[in-house]
N, C-alpha and C positions, 0 to 999 in steps of 0.2 A: 938440768927440768926435769920435772917427771913429768910424762906422757899418758892421758888416762884414753880408752879405746873407747867410746860410745858406739856399741851396736845395733843399731836402729832401722829403722824402713818407715819406708814413704807411707801417711795414713795411720801411722799407729801412737791412738790417742797416750796410750803410757806412756813410749815413747816421749810426743811433748811434756809430759809431769815430770820426768827425770829430767829433760835437758832444761825445763827452769829450775830443779835442784842445780843442777851443775853452776848454773850462774848462778847462783844465791855461795857459792864457793866462793870462799875470803880471795885473792889475789893474793896477798901473802907467800899464800903457801904453795907460790909458781910451781905451776904445772899449765900442762897444754892437753883441750882435748881435741883428738883427732877421731871426728863423728864415722863410722859406715856404714853404710846402708847392705842389708848381706842381700838384700836380693838380685844383686847385680852378681853373686856367685852360688851357687847349687851348694858348694862344701858349708857358706856359711851357715845358707837358709837351712842344710840339714841340722847343723849345729847347732844355731839359734832359732831357727824358728819360732819356734813353741815356745823361748824362754825370751824374749827381746821384752826389755830392755835389759839389755847387759851389761856395769864399765869394765874394764879389765885397766890394770896396772898394768903397763906395756916391760915395766922394771922388775916384777917382781913373777910380774904370769896370776897371779890372783886376781878373781873375778866377785861380781856381786849380779844378780840377778833380780829384779824388780821381785817384791818391792824394796827398793830401801829406803833407809835417811840417812838427811844432809852427814848426819854422824858417819854411819853407814861409809860415803863418800874420802869422810874428810881420816879415817883409821884407813882406808885403800891404800 
């Protein structure tokens, strides 16, 4: 099973939209989503602060930043 890491932050309206897209992914793709609030880690704020929401494939290391589509998530 693949893991998608969802870098997010409290109060981020774009993150809420991205979360809705993640919820639309078919369960048949066999993945799990691990949400990470970047606000809890200064290094993550430095890396992703102005780029969130970002989704990263834990296995491949590939990542996409907003804006992205459902098809982008499927191909990740």
